[in-house]
KEPADREN-548106 format. One line per 2 residues: number of its first residue (from 1); for each residue x, y, z of C-alpha. Coordinates in steps of 0.1 Angstrom, whole numbers, plus 5000, padded with zeros to 4 digits. Last residue first. Layout:
N
NUM = X Y Z; ...
# end
This chain:
86
86 = 4220 8751 7941; 4205 8767 7910
84 = 4208 8750 7876; 4198 8773 7847
82 = 4233 8780 7835; 4243 8743 7837
80 = 4212 8734 7816; 4220 8762 7791
78 = 4256 8751 7789; 4247 8715 7784
76 = 4224 8724 7755; 4251 8747 7740
74 = 4276 8719 7736; 4314 8726 7732
72 = 4316 8764 7726; 4289 8773 7751
70 = 4303 8747 7774; 4337 8763 7774
68 = 4324 8798 7781; 4301 8784 7808
66 = 4329 8766 7825; 4351 8798 7825
64 = 4322 8818 7839; 4316 8792 7866
62 = 4353 8792 7876; 4353 8829 7879
60 = 4321 8828 7900; 4338 8802 7923
58 = 4365 8828 7930; 4400 8814 7925
56 = 4428 8814 7951; 4464 8802 7947
54 = 4466 8811 7911; 4491 8797 7886
52 = 4469 8767 7877; 4438 8788 7869
50 = 4436 8781 7831; 4450 8746 7834
48 = 4425 8735 7861; 4396 8751 7842
46 = 4407 8735 7809; 4411 8701 7825
44 = 4376 8703 7840; 4362 8714 7806
42 = 4379 8685 7787; 4368 8659 7813
40 = 4332 8673 7813; 4331 8671 7775
38 = 4343 8635 7774; 4319 8625 7801
36 = 4289 8642 7785; 4297 8625 7752
34 = 4298 8591 7769; 4266 8599 7788
32 = 4246 8609 7757; 4230 8644 7761
30 = 4194 8646 7772; 4198 8682 7785
28 = 4190 8671 7821; 4217 8644 7817
26 = 4242 8670 7804; 4236 8692 7834
24 = 4242 8662 7856; 4274 8655 7837
22 = 4286 8691 7841; 4279 8690 7879
20 = 4297 8656 7882; 4327 8670 7863
18 = 4329 8700 7886; 4328 8678 7917
16 = 4355 8656 7902; 4376 8687 7895
14 = 4379 8693 7932; 4395 8727 7940
12 = 4404 8728 7976; 4381 8748 7998
10 = 4378 8783 8009; 4348 8799 8026
8 = 4342 8835 8015; 4303 8832 8015
6 = 4305 8833 7977; 4330 8805 7977
4 = 4367 8810 7973; 4381 8779 7955
2 = 4417 8770 7966; 4444 8759 7942
# end
């Protein structure tokens, strides 16, 4: 699966990058590292499973899916992830 960035670049989906982003958001939200790791693993798996049949996925679609899952798993991480700007 390729991720289509906002500037139209394409790169391979790397769930370790996604997990790191979620774990950094959890750290900013003062969430326990073990809990953050468990959540990031579940969310990354969900994203991969949800988009597995697509060749290209927009980064914004991935972000929306991540936020939906984080909202249901741990709102504090979702808020931190939502407020993070690259």
